[in-house]
Chimera marker file (.cmm) of the C-alpha trace (Angstrom):
<marker_set name="trace">
<marker id="1" x="-74.962" y="-121.781" z="-94.616" r="1" g="1" b="0" radius="0.5"/>
<marker id="2" x="-73.431" y="-124.626" z="-96.531" r="1" g="1" b="0" radius="0.5"/>
<marker id="3" x="-75.483" y="-126.208" z="-99.258" r="1" g="1" b="0" radius="0.5"/>
<marker id="4" x="-74.114" y="-129.681" z="-98.398" r="1" g="1" b="0" radius="0.5"/>
<marker id="5" x="-76.615" y="-130.657" z="-95.689" r="1" g="1" b="0" radius="0.5"/>
<marker id="6" x="-80.378" y="-130.286" z="-95.871" r="1" g="1" b="0" radius="0.5"/>
<marker id="7" x="-82.274" y="-128.124" z="-93.403" r="1" g="1" b="0" radius="0.5"/>
<marker id="8" x="-84.590" y="-129.939" z="-91.006" r="1" g="1" b="0" radius="0.5"/>
<marker id="9" x="-87.079" y="-128.013" z="-88.893" r="1" g="1" b="0" radius="0.5"/>
<marker id="10" x="-88.168" y="-129.951" z="-85.821" r="1" g="1" b="0" radius="0.5"/>
<marker id="11" x="-89.543" y="-129.514" z="-82.320" r="1" g="1" b="0" radius="0.5"/>
<marker id="12" x="-86.802" y="-128.503" z="-79.933" r="1" g="1" b="0" radius="0.5"/>
<marker id="13" x="-86.247" y="-127.681" z="-76.282" r="1" g="1" b="0" radius="0.5"/>
<marker id="14" x="-85.567" y="-123.951" z="-75.899" r="1" g="1" b="0" radius="0.5"/>
<marker id="15" x="-83.568" y="-124.747" z="-72.741" r="1" g="1" b="0" radius="0.5"/>
<marker id="16" x="-81.109" y="-126.919" z="-74.705" r="1" g="1" b="0" radius="0.5"/>
<marker id="17" x="-77.574" y="-125.463" z="-74.478" r="1" g="1" b="0" radius="0.5"/>
<marker id="18" x="-77.115" y="-125.574" z="-78.264" r="1" g="1" b="0" radius="0.5"/>
<marker id="19" x="-80.264" y="-123.436" z="-78.719" r="1" g="1" b="0" radius="0.5"/>
<marker id="20" x="-79.296" y="-120.823" z="-76.102" r="1" g="1" b="0" radius="0.5"/>
<marker id="21" x="-77.090" y="-118.760" z="-78.464" r="1" g="1" b="0" radius="0.5"/>
<marker id="22" x="-80.023" y="-118.311" z="-80.877" r="1" g="1" b="0" radius="0.5"/>
<marker id="23" x="-82.396" y="-117.174" z="-78.130" r="1" g="1" b="0" radius="0.5"/>
<marker id="24" x="-79.776" y="-114.867" z="-76.631" r="1" g="1" b="0" radius="0.5"/>
<marker id="25" x="-79.047" y="-113.324" z="-80.037" r="1" g="1" b="0" radius="0.5"/>
<marker id="26" x="-82.781" y="-112.864" z="-80.632" r="1" g="1" b="0" radius="0.5"/>
<marker id="27" x="-83.123" y="-111.070" z="-77.300" r="1" g="1" b="0" radius="0.5"/>
<marker id="28" x="-80.089" y="-108.880" z="-78.046" r="1" g="1" b="0" radius="0.5"/>
<marker id="29" x="-81.606" y="-107.947" z="-81.408" r="1" g="1" b="0" radius="0.5"/>
<marker id="30" x="-84.901" y="-107.003" z="-79.762" r="1" g="1" b="0" radius="0.5"/>
<marker id="31" x="-83.150" y="-104.923" z="-77.111" r="1" g="1" b="0" radius="0.5"/>
<marker id="32" x="-81.026" y="-103.154" z="-79.743" r="1" g="1" b="0" radius="0.5"/>
<marker id="33" x="-83.991" y="-102.294" z="-81.962" r="1" g="1" b="0" radius="0.5"/>
<marker id="34" x="-86.575" y="-101.147" z="-79.440" r="1" g="1" b="0" radius="0.5"/>
<marker id="35" x="-87.157" y="-99.719" z="-75.985" r="1" g="1" b="0" radius="0.5"/>
<marker id="36" x="-87.647" y="-102.048" z="-73.029" r="1" g="1" b="0" radius="0.5"/>
<marker id="37" x="-91.398" y="-101.277" z="-72.954" r="1" g="1" b="0" radius="0.5"/>
<marker id="38" x="-91.759" y="-102.172" z="-76.631" r="1" g="1" b="0" radius="0.5"/>
<marker id="39" x="-89.483" y="-105.233" z="-76.727" r="1" g="1" b="0" radius="0.5"/>
<marker id="40" x="-91.647" y="-108.363" z="-76.673" r="1" g="1" b="0" radius="0.5"/>
<marker id="41" x="-88.868" y="-110.873" z="-77.378" r="1" g="1" b="0" radius="0.5"/>
<marker id="42" x="-89.259" y="-114.056" z="-75.332" r="1" g="1" b="0" radius="0.5"/>
<marker id="43" x="-86.509" y="-115.662" z="-73.317" r="1" g="1" b="0" radius="0.5"/>
<marker id="44" x="-85.996" y="-119.330" z="-72.499" r="1" g="1" b="0" radius="0.5"/>
<marker id="45" x="-88.377" y="-119.358" z="-69.504" r="1" g="1" b="0" radius="0.5"/>
<marker id="46" x="-91.274" y="-117.945" z="-71.566" r="1" g="1" b="0" radius="0.5"/>
<marker id="47" x="-90.545" y="-120.277" z="-74.467" r="1" g="1" b="0" radius="0.5"/>
<marker id="48" x="-90.721" y="-123.275" z="-72.106" r="1" g="1" b="0" radius="0.5"/>
<marker id="49" x="-94.223" y="-122.431" z="-70.824" r="1" g="1" b="0" radius="0.5"/>
<marker id="50" x="-97.244" y="-124.607" z="-71.590" r="1" g="1" b="0" radius="0.5"/>
<marker id="51" x="-99.038" y="-123.507" z="-74.744" r="1" g="1" b="0" radius="0.5"/>
<marker id="52" x="-95.803" y="-122.619" z="-76.548" r="1" g="1" b="0" radius="0.5"/>
<marker id="53" x="-94.518" y="-124.885" z="-79.328" r="1" g="1" b="0" radius="0.5"/>
<marker id="54" x="-90.854" y="-124.236" z="-80.104" r="1" g="1" b="0" radius="0.5"/>
<marker id="55" x="-88.992" y="-125.344" z="-83.224" r="1" g="1" b="0" radius="0.5"/>
<marker id="56" x="-85.420" y="-125.085" z="-84.450" r="1" g="1" b="0" radius="0.5"/>
<marker id="57" x="-84.011" y="-125.308" z="-87.960" r="1" g="1" b="0" radius="0.5"/>
<marker id="58" x="-81.021" y="-127.625" z="-88.064" r="1" g="1" b="0" radius="0.5"/>
<marker id="59" x="-78.330" y="-128.325" z="-90.585" r="1" g="1" b="0" radius="0.5"/>
<marker id="60" x="-77.050" y="-131.651" z="-89.309" r="1" g="1" b="0" radius="0.5"/>
<marker id="61" x="-77.041" y="-131.093" z="-85.557" r="1" g="1" b="0" radius="0.5"/>
<marker id="62" x="-76.263" y="-127.369" z="-85.800" r="1" g="1" b="0" radius="0.5"/>
<marker id="63" x="-79.249" y="-125.111" z="-84.991" r="1" g="1" b="0" radius="0.5"/>
<marker id="64" x="-79.328" y="-122.177" z="-87.413" r="1" g="1" b="0" radius="0.5"/>
<marker id="65" x="-82.706" y="-120.636" z="-86.643" r="1" g="1" b="0" radius="0.5"/>
<marker id="66" x="-85.773" y="-120.935" z="-84.482" r="1" g="1" b="0" radius="0.5"/>
<marker id="67" x="-89.393" y="-119.966" z="-84.083" r="1" g="1" b="0" radius="0.5"/>
<marker id="68" x="-92.399" y="-120.679" z="-81.905" r="1" g="1" b="0" radius="0.5"/>
<marker id="69" x="-96.152" y="-120.455" z="-81.773" r="1" g="1" b="0" radius="0.5"/>
<marker id="70" x="-98.025" y="-119.489" z="-78.628" r="1" g="1" b="0" radius="0.5"/>
<marker id="71" x="-101.658" y="-120.463" z="-78.128" r="1" g="1" b="0" radius="0.5"/>
<marker id="72" x="-104.017" y="-117.503" z="-77.622" r="1" g="1" b="0" radius="0.5"/>
<marker id="73" x="-107.465" y="-117.547" z="-76.005" r="1" g="1" b="0" radius="0.5"/>
<marker id="74" x="-109.306" y="-116.564" z="-79.209" r="1" g="1" b="0" radius="0.5"/>
<marker id="75" x="-108.287" y="-119.702" z="-81.122" r="1" g="1" b="0" radius="0.5"/>
<marker id="76" x="-105.369" y="-118.131" z="-82.931" r="1" g="1" b="0" radius="0.5"/>
<marker id="77" x="-101.651" y="-118.650" z="-82.342" r="1" g="1" b="0" radius="0.5"/>
<marker id="78" x="-98.992" y="-115.971" z="-82.011" r="1" g="1" b="0" radius="0.5"/>
<marker id="79" x="-95.718" y="-116.311" z="-83.893" r="1" g="1" b="0" radius="0.5"/>
<marker id="80" x="-92.835" y="-115.726" z="-81.484" r="1" g="1" b="0" radius="0.5"/>
<marker id="81" x="-89.043" y="-115.696" z="-81.519" r="1" g="1" b="0" radius="0.5"/>
<marker id="82" x="-88.411" y="-116.227" z="-85.219" r="1" g="1" b="0" radius="0.5"/>
<marker id="83" x="-84.681" y="-115.733" z="-85.532" r="1" g="1" b="0" radius="0.5"/>
<marker id="84" x="-81.955" y="-116.858" z="-87.936" r="1" g="1" b="0" radius="0.5"/>
<marker id="85" x="-78.256" y="-116.858" z="-87.067" r="1" g="1" b="0" radius="0.5"/>
<marker id="86" x="-76.080" y="-114.338" z="-88.864" r="1" g="1" b="0" radius="0.5"/>
<marker id="87" x="-74.231" y="-116.991" z="-90.895" r="1" g="1" b="0" radius="0.5"/>
<marker id="88" x="-77.501" y="-118.509" z="-92.181" r="1" g="1" b="0" radius="0.5"/>
<marker id="89" x="-79.235" y="-115.297" z="-93.285" r="1" g="1" b="0" radius="0.5"/>
<marker id="90" x="-80.154" y="-114.462" z="-96.850" r="1" g="1" b="0" radius="0.5"/>
<marker id="91" x="-80.932" y="-118.022" z="-97.902" r="1" g="1" b="0" radius="0.5"/>
<marker id="92" x="-84.641" y="-118.289" z="-97.184" r="1" g="1" b="0" radius="0.5"/>
<marker id="93" x="-84.428" y="-119.939" z="-93.778" r="1" g="1" b="0" radius="0.5"/>
<marker id="94" x="-86.774" y="-117.459" z="-92.074" r="1" g="1" b="0" radius="0.5"/>
<marker id="95" x="-89.373" y="-118.194" z="-94.742" r="1" g="1" b="0" radius="0.5"/>
<marker id="96" x="-88.946" y="-121.949" z="-94.200" r="1" g="1" b="0" radius="0.5"/>
<marker id="97" x="-89.455" y="-121.465" z="-90.461" r="1" g="1" b="0" radius="0.5"/>
<marker id="98" x="-92.532" y="-119.289" z="-91.028" r="1" g="1" b="0" radius="0.5"/>
<marker id="99" x="-93.979" y="-121.837" z="-93.466" r="1" g="1" b="0" radius="0.5"/>
<marker id="100" x="-93.365" y="-124.605" z="-90.924" r="1" g="1" b="0" radius="0.5"/>
<marker id="101" x="-95.076" y="-122.634" z="-88.145" r="1" g="1" b="0" radius="0.5"/>
<marker id="102" x="-98.092" y="-122.016" z="-90.404" r="1" g="1" b="0" radius="0.5"/>
<marker id="103" x="-98.291" y="-125.715" z="-91.311" r="1" g="1" b="0" radius="0.5"/>
<marker id="104" x="-98.136" y="-126.767" z="-87.657" r="1" g="1" b="0" radius="0.5"/>
<marker id="105" x="-100.704" y="-124.152" z="-86.627" r="1" g="1" b="0" radius="0.5"/>
<marker id="106" x="-103.057" y="-125.197" z="-89.435" r="1" g="1" b="0" radius="0.5"/>
<marker id="107" x="-102.686" y="-128.882" z="-88.529" r="1" g="1" b="0" radius="0.5"/>
<marker id="108" x="-103.529" y="-128.054" z="-84.912" r="1" g="1" b="0" radius="0.5"/>
<marker id="109" x="-106.687" y="-126.227" z="-85.989" r="1" g="1" b="0" radius="0.5"/>
<marker id="110" x="-105.736" y="-122.646" z="-85.197" r="1" g="1" b="0" radius="0.5"/>
<marker id="111" x="-107.889" y="-120.104" z="-87.036" r="1" g="1" b="0" radius="0.5"/>
<marker id="112" x="-105.047" y="-117.660" z="-87.680" r="1" g="1" b="0" radius="0.5"/>
<marker id="113" x="-101.480" y="-116.761" z="-86.970" r="1" g="1" b="0" radius="0.5"/>
<marker id="114" x="-100.837" y="-113.311" z="-85.514" r="1" g="1" b="0" radius="0.5"/>
<marker id="115" x="-97.619" y="-111.533" z="-84.729" r="1" g="1" b="0" radius="0.5"/>
<marker id="116" x="-96.103" y="-108.374" z="-83.338" r="1" g="1" b="0" radius="0.5"/>
<marker id="117" x="-92.942" y="-106.958" z="-84.882" r="1" g="1" b="0" radius="0.5"/>
<marker id="118" x="-91.050" y="-103.702" z="-85.031" r="1" g="1" b="0" radius="0.5"/>
<marker id="119" x="-92.642" y="-100.795" z="-86.881" r="1" g="1" b="0" radius="0.5"/>
<marker id="120" x="-90.887" y="-98.759" z="-89.591" r="1" g="1" b="0" radius="0.5"/>
<marker id="121" x="-89.413" y="-96.751" z="-86.689" r="1" g="1" b="0" radius="0.5"/>
<marker id="122" x="-87.321" y="-99.886" z="-86.010" r="1" g="1" b="0" radius="0.5"/>
<marker id="123" x="-85.387" y="-100.434" z="-89.260" r="1" g="1" b="0" radius="0.5"/>
<marker id="124" x="-83.855" y="-103.656" z="-87.952" r="1" g="1" b="0" radius="0.5"/>
<marker id="125" x="-87.257" y="-105.249" z="-88.569" r="1" g="1" b="0" radius="0.5"/>
<marker id="126" x="-87.685" y="-104.070" z="-92.181" r="1" g="1" b="0" radius="0.5"/>
<marker id="127" x="-86.723" y="-107.472" z="-93.636" r="1" g="1" b="0" radius="0.5"/>
<marker id="128" x="-89.078" y="-109.284" z="-91.259" r="1" g="1" b="0" radius="0.5"/>
<marker id="129" x="-92.042" y="-107.051" z="-92.146" r="1" g="1" b="0" radius="0.5"/>
<marker id="130" x="-91.288" y="-107.505" z="-95.837" r="1" g="1" b="0" radius="0.5"/>
<marker id="131" x="-91.231" y="-111.302" z="-95.425" r="1" g="1" b="0" radius="0.5"/>
<marker id="132" x="-94.507" y="-111.327" z="-93.498" r="1" g="1" b="0" radius="0.5"/>
<marker id="133" x="-96.159" y="-109.199" z="-96.182" r="1" g="1" b="0" radius="0.5"/>
<marker id="134" x="-94.926" y="-111.580" z="-98.917" r="1" g="1" b="0" radius="0.5"/>
<marker id="135" x="-96.342" y="-114.493" z="-96.916" r="1" g="1" b="0" radius="0.5"/>
<marker id="136" x="-99.784" y="-112.873" z="-96.959" r="1" g="1" b="0" radius="0.5"/>
<marker id="137" x="-99.948" y="-111.383" z="-93.483" r="1" g="1" b="0" radius="0.5"/>
<marker id="138" x="-102.168" y="-108.309" z="-93.237" r="1" g="1" b="0" radius="0.5"/>
<marker id="139" x="-101.809" y="-105.471" z="-90.758" r="1" g="1" b="0" radius="0.5"/>
<marker id="140" x="-104.309" y="-105.661" z="-87.907" r="1" g="1" b="0" radius="0.5"/>
<marker id="141" x="-105.058" y="-104.030" z="-84.550" r="1" g="1" b="0" radius="0.5"/>
<marker id="142" x="-103.191" y="-105.105" z="-81.414" r="1" g="1" b="0" radius="0.5"/>
<marker id="143" x="-104.315" y="-108.485" z="-80.103" r="1" g="1" b="0" radius="0.5"/>
<marker id="144" x="-104.275" y="-110.312" z="-76.780" r="1" g="1" b="0" radius="0.5"/>
<marker id="145" x="-101.947" y="-108.632" z="-74.291" r="1" g="1" b="0" radius="0.5"/>
<marker id="146" x="-100.728" y="-105.828" z="-76.568" r="1" g="1" b="0" radius="0.5"/>
<marker id="147" x="-101.621" y="-102.154" z="-76.879" r="1" g="1" b="0" radius="0.5"/>
<marker id="148" x="-101.041" y="-99.593" z="-79.606" r="1" g="1" b="0" radius="0.5"/>
<marker id="149" x="-97.350" y="-98.711" z="-79.708" r="1" g="1" b="0" radius="0.5"/>
<marker id="150" x="-95.535" y="-96.563" z="-82.293" r="1" g="1" b="0" radius="0.5"/>
<marker id="151" x="-92.628" y="-99.046" z="-82.244" r="1" g="1" b="0" radius="0.5"/>
<marker id="152" x="-94.844" y="-102.067" z="-82.996" r="1" g="1" b="0" radius="0.5"/>
<marker id="153" x="-97.016" y="-103.289" z="-85.824" r="1" g="1" b="0" radius="0.5"/>
<marker id="154" x="-99.408" y="-106.234" z="-85.650" r="1" g="1" b="0" radius="0.5"/>
<marker id="155" x="-100.162" y="-108.670" z="-88.452" r="1" g="1" b="0" radius="0.5"/>
<marker id="156" x="-102.544" y="-111.561" z="-89.055" r="1" g="1" b="0" radius="0.5"/>
<marker id="157" x="-102.677" y="-114.520" z="-91.444" r="1" g="1" b="0" radius="0.5"/>
<marker id="158" x="-105.951" y="-116.490" z="-91.617" r="1" g="1" b="0" radius="0.5"/>
<marker id="159" x="-105.366" y="-120.244" z="-91.738" r="1" g="1" b="0" radius="0.5"/>
<marker id="160" x="-107.305" y="-122.957" z="-93.484" r="1" g="1" b="0" radius="0.5"/>
<marker id="161" x="-107.699" y="-125.964" z="-91.185" r="1" g="1" b="0" radius="0.5"/>
<marker id="162" x="-105.823" y="-129.056" z="-92.324" r="1" g="1" b="0" radius="0.5"/>
<marker id="163" x="-108.027" y="-131.729" z="-93.800" r="1" g="1" b="0" radius="0.5"/>
<link id1="1" id2="2" r="1" g="1" b="0" radius="0.2"/>
<link id1="2" id2="3" r="1" g="1" b="0" radius="0.2"/>
<link id1="3" id2="4" r="1" g="1" b="0" radius="0.2"/>
<link id1="4" id2="5" r="1" g="1" b="0" radius="0.2"/>
<link id1="5" id2="6" r="1" g="1" b="0" radius="0.2"/>
<link id1="6" id2="7" r="1" g="1" b="0" radius="0.2"/>
<link id1="7" id2="8" r="1" g="1" b="0" radius="0.2"/>
<link id1="8" id2="9" r="1" g="1" b="0" radius="0.2"/>
<link id1="9" id2="10" r="1" g="1" b="0" radius="0.2"/>
<link id1="10" id2="11" r="1" g="1" b="0" radius="0.2"/>
<link id1="11" id2="12" r="1" g="1" b="0" radius="0.2"/>
<link id1="12" id2="13" r="1" g="1" b="0" radius="0.2"/>
<link id1="13" id2="14" r="1" g="1" b="0" radius="0.2"/>
<link id1="14" id2="15" r="1" g="1" b="0" radius="0.2"/>
<link id1="15" id2="16" r="1" g="1" b="0" radius="0.2"/>
<link id1="16" id2="17" r="1" g="1" b="0" radius="0.2"/>
<link id1="17" id2="18" r="1" g="1" b="0" radius="0.2"/>
<link id1="18" id2="19" r="1" g="1" b="0" radius="0.2"/>
<link id1="19" id2="20" r="1" g="1" b="0" radius="0.2"/>
<link id1="20" id2="21" r="1" g="1" b="0" radius="0.2"/>
<link id1="21" id2="22" r="1" g="1" b="0" radius="0.2"/>
<link id1="22" id2="23" r="1" g="1" b="0" radius="0.2"/>
<link id1="23" id2="24" r="1" g="1" b="0" radius="0.2"/>
<link id1="24" id2="25" r="1" g="1" b="0" radius="0.2"/>
<link id1="25" id2="26" r="1" g="1" b="0" radius="0.2"/>
<link id1="26" id2="27" r="1" g="1" b="0" radius="0.2"/>
<link id1="27" id2="28" r="1" g="1" b="0" radius="0.2"/>
<link id1="28" id2="29" r="1" g="1" b="0" radius="0.2"/>
<link id1="29" id2="30" r="1" g="1" b="0" radius="0.2"/>
<link id1="30" id2="31" r="1" g="1" b="0" radius="0.2"/>
<link id1="31" id2="32" r="1" g="1" b="0" radius="0.2"/>
<link id1="32" id2="33" r="1" g="1" b="0" radius="0.2"/>
<link id1="33" id2="34" r="1" g="1" b="0" radius="0.2"/>
<link id1="34" id2="35" r="1" g="1" b="0" radius="0.2"/>
<link id1="35" id2="36" r="1" g="1" b="0" radius="0.2"/>
<link id1="36" id2="37" r="1" g="1" b="0" radius="0.2"/>
<link id1="37" id2="38" r="1" g="1" b="0" radius="0.2"/>
<link id1="38" id2="39" r="1" g="1" b="0" radius="0.2"/>
<link id1="39" id2="40" r="1" g="1" b="0" radius="0.2"/>
<link id1="40" id2="41" r="1" g="1" b="0" radius="0.2"/>
<link id1="41" id2="42" r="1" g="1" b="0" radius="0.2"/>
<link id1="42" id2="43" r="1" g="1" b="0" radius="0.2"/>
<link id1="43" id2="44" r="1" g="1" b="0" radius="0.2"/>
<link id1="44" id2="45" r="1" g="1" b="0" radius="0.2"/>
<link id1="45" id2="46" r="1" g="1" b="0" radius="0.2"/>
<link id1="46" id2="47" r="1" g="1" b="0" radius="0.2"/>
<link id1="47" id2="48" r="1" g="1" b="0" radius="0.2"/>
<link id1="48" id2="49" r="1" g="1" b="0" radius="0.2"/>
<link id1="49" id2="50" r="1" g="1" b="0" radius="0.2"/>
<link id1="50" id2="51" r="1" g="1" b="0" radius="0.2"/>
<link id1="51" id2="52" r="1" g="1" b="0" radius="0.2"/>
<link id1="52" id2="53" r="1" g="1" b="0" radius="0.2"/>
<link id1="53" id2="54" r="1" g="1" b="0" radius="0.2"/>
<link id1="54" id2="55" r="1" g="1" b="0" radius="0.2"/>
<link id1="55" id2="56" r="1" g="1" b="0" radius="0.2"/>
<link id1="56" id2="57" r="1" g="1" b="0" radius="0.2"/>
<link id1="57" id2="58" r="1" g="1" b="0" radius="0.2"/>
<link id1="58" id2="59" r="1" g="1" b="0" radius="0.2"/>
<link id1="59" id2="60" r="1" g="1" b="0" radius="0.2"/>
<link id1="60" id2="61" r="1" g="1" b="0" radius="0.2"/>
<link id1="61" id2="62" r="1" g="1" b="0" radius="0.2"/>
<link id1="62" id2="63" r="1" g="1" b="0" radius="0.2"/>
<link id1="63" id2="64" r="1" g="1" b="0" radius="0.2"/>
<link id1="64" id2="65" r="1" g="1" b="0" radius="0.2"/>
<link id1="65" id2="66" r="1" g="1" b="0" radius="0.2"/>
<link id1="66" id2="67" r="1" g="1" b="0" radius="0.2"/>
<link id1="67" id2="68" r="1" g="1" b="0" radius="0.2"/>
<link id1="68" id2="69" r="1" g="1" b="0" radius="0.2"/>
<link id1="69" id2="70" r="1" g="1" b="0" radius="0.2"/>
<link id1="70" id2="71" r="1" g="1" b="0" radius="0.2"/>
<link id1="71" id2="72" r="1" g="1" b="0" radius="0.2"/>
<link id1="72" id2="73" r="1" g="1" b="0" radius="0.2"/>
<link id1="73" id2="74" r="1" g="1" b="0" radius="0.2"/>
<link id1="74" id2="75" r="1" g="1" b="0" radius="0.2"/>
<link id1="75" id2="76" r="1" g="1" b="0" radius="0.2"/>
<link id1="76" id2="77" r="1" g="1" b="0" radius="0.2"/>
<link id1="77" id2="78" r="1" g="1" b="0" radius="0.2"/>
<link id1="78" id2="79" r="1" g="1" b="0" radius="0.2"/>
<link id1="79" id2="80" r="1" g="1" b="0" radius="0.2"/>
<link id1="80" id2="81" r="1" g="1" b="0" radius="0.2"/>
<link id1="81" id2="82" r="1" g="1" b="0" radius="0.2"/>
<link id1="82" id2="83" r="1" g="1" b="0" radius="0.2"/>
<link id1="83" id2="84" r="1" g="1" b="0" radius="0.2"/>
<link id1="84" id2="85" r="1" g="1" b="0" radius="0.2"/>
<link id1="85" id2="86" r="1" g="1" b="0" radius="0.2"/>
<link id1="86" id2="87" r="1" g="1" b="0" radius="0.2"/>
<link id1="87" id2="88" r="1" g="1" b="0" radius="0.2"/>
<link id1="88" id2="89" r="1" g="1" b="0" radius="0.2"/>
<link id1="89" id2="90" r="1" g="1" b="0" radius="0.2"/>
<link id1="90" id2="91" r="1" g="1" b="0" radius="0.2"/>
<link id1="91" id2="92" r="1" g="1" b="0" radius="0.2"/>
<link id1="92" id2="93" r="1" g="1" b="0" radius="0.2"/>
<link id1="93" id2="94" r="1" g="1" b="0" radius="0.2"/>
<link id1="94" id2="95" r="1" g="1" b="0" radius="0.2"/>
<link id1="95" id2="96" r="1" g="1" b="0" radius="0.2"/>
<link id1="96" id2="97" r="1" g="1" b="0" radius="0.2"/>
<link id1="97" id2="98" r="1" g="1" b="0" radius="0.2"/>
<link id1="98" id2="99" r="1" g="1" b="0" radius="0.2"/>
<link id1="99" id2="100" r="1" g="1" b="0" radius="0.2"/>
<link id1="100" id2="101" r="1" g="1" b="0" radius="0.2"/>
<link id1="101" id2="102" r="1" g="1" b="0" radius="0.2"/>
<link id1="102" id2="103" r="1" g="1" b="0" radius="0.2"/>
<link id1="103" id2="104" r="1" g="1" b="0" radius="0.2"/>
<link id1="104" id2="105" r="1" g="1" b="0" radius="0.2"/>
<link id1="105" id2="106" r="1" g="1" b="0" radius="0.2"/>
<link id1="106" id2="107" r="1" g="1" b="0" radius="0.2"/>
<link id1="107" id2="108" r="1" g="1" b="0" radius="0.2"/>
<link id1="108" id2="109" r="1" g="1" b="0" radius="0.2"/>
<link id1="109" id2="110" r="1" g="1" b="0" radius="0.2"/>
<link id1="110" id2="111" r="1" g="1" b="0" radius="0.2"/>
<link id1="111" id2="112" r="1" g="1" b="0" radius="0.2"/>
<link id1="112" id2="113" r="1" g="1" b="0" radius="0.2"/>
<link id1="113" id2="114" r="1" g="1" b="0" radius="0.2"/>
<link id1="114" id2="115" r="1" g="1" b="0" radius="0.2"/>
<link id1="115" id2="116" r="1" g="1" b="0" radius="0.2"/>
<link id1="116" id2="117" r="1" g="1" b="0" radius="0.2"/>
<link id1="117" id2="118" r="1" g="1" b="0" radius="0.2"/>
<link id1="118" id2="119" r="1" g="1" b="0" radius="0.2"/>
<link id1="119" id2="120" r="1" g="1" b="0" radius="0.2"/>
<link id1="120" id2="121" r="1" g="1" b="0" radius="0.2"/>
<link id1="121" id2="122" r="1" g="1" b="0" radius="0.2"/>
<link id1="122" id2="123" r="1" g="1" b="0" radius="0.2"/>
<link id1="123" id2="124" r="1" g="1" b="0" radius="0.2"/>
<link id1="124" id2="125" r="1" g="1" b="0" radius="0.2"/>
<link id1="125" id2="126" r="1" g="1" b="0" radius="0.2"/>
<link id1="126" id2="127" r="1" g="1" b="0" radius="0.2"/>
<link id1="127" id2="128" r="1" g="1" b="0" radius="0.2"/>
<link id1="128" id2="129" r="1" g="1" b="0" radius="0.2"/>
<link id1="129" id2="130" r="1" g="1" b="0" radius="0.2"/>
<link id1="130" id2="131" r="1" g="1" b="0" radius="0.2"/>
<link id1="131" id2="132" r="1" g="1" b="0" radius="0.2"/>
<link id1="132" id2="133" r="1" g="1" b="0" radius="0.2"/>
<link id1="133" id2="134" r="1" g="1" b="0" radius="0.2"/>
<link id1="134" id2="135" r="1" g="1" b="0" radius="0.2"/>
<link id1="135" id2="136" r="1" g="1" b="0" radius="0.2"/>
<link id1="136" id2="137" r="1" g="1" b="0" radius="0.2"/>
<link id1="137" id2="138" r="1" g="1" b="0" radius="0.2"/>
<link id1="138" id2="139" r="1" g="1" b="0" radius="0.2"/>
<link id1="139" id2="140" r="1" g="1" b="0" radius="0.2"/>
<link id1="140" id2="141" r="1" g="1" b="0" radius="0.2"/>
<link id1="141" id2="142" r="1" g="1" b="0" radius="0.2"/>
<link id1="142" id2="143" r="1" g="1" b="0" radius="0.2"/>
<link id1="143" id2="144" r="1" g="1" b="0" radius="0.2"/>
<link id1="144" id2="145" r="1" g="1" b="0" radius="0.2"/>
<link id1="145" id2="146" r="1" g="1" b="0" radius="0.2"/>
<link id1="146" id2="147" r="1" g="1" b="0" radius="0.2"/>
<link id1="147" id2="148" r="1" g="1" b="0" radius="0.2"/>
<link id1="148" id2="149" r="1" g="1" b="0" radius="0.2"/>
<link id1="149" id2="150" r="1" g="1" b="0" radius="0.2"/>
<link id1="150" id2="151" r="1" g="1" b="0" radius="0.2"/>
<link id1="151" id2="152" r="1" g="1" b="0" radius="0.2"/>
<link id1="152" id2="153" r="1" g="1" b="0" radius="0.2"/>
<link id1="153" id2="154" r="1" g="1" b="0" radius="0.2"/>
<link id1="154" id2="155" r="1" g="1" b="0" radius="0.2"/>
<link id1="155" id2="156" r="1" g="1" b="0" radius="0.2"/>
<link id1="156" id2="157" r="1" g="1" b="0" radius="0.2"/>
<link id1="157" id2="158" r="1" g="1" b="0" radius="0.2"/>
<link id1="158" id2="159" r="1" g="1" b="0" radius="0.2"/>
<link id1="159" id2="160" r="1" g="1" b="0" radius="0.2"/>
<link id1="160" id2="161" r="1" g="1" b="0" radius="0.2"/>
<link id1="161" id2="162" r="1" g="1" b="0" radius="0.2"/>
<link id1="162" id2="163" r="1" g="1" b="0" radius="0.2"/>
</marker_set>
């Protein structure tokens, strides 16, 4: 990632052709790291559903990463599809996306952010788990729609409503 242009995280259409490579790469990563039953990566159709807010991180007009929040029935929001392109990794972009998702969720009045990610049995998710821990997420039981799975861990971050 070049340091010449600033990163802008903004709402985006997951069906946009320039976003498709990010979503496809995210799905490939999920499929490579887990079994089909334990892969909860969302595709374009799921990311376009009502109740899902999708964002992309751009440098100029080039999308380098993405993430979404999905409204849950209990008043929390689930973090989904956080992914950073290979060329943009290692420069804090995933953290910027996660911070943006938390800010949006807090502004919308969600009580917490929750997420599912690969367990230590899925080493391709080690960096993600480490980031979530540094951001203050705590391990929690499975939430809406999930069950205990040795390939998954579940995490929660309480949010303070925006004032």
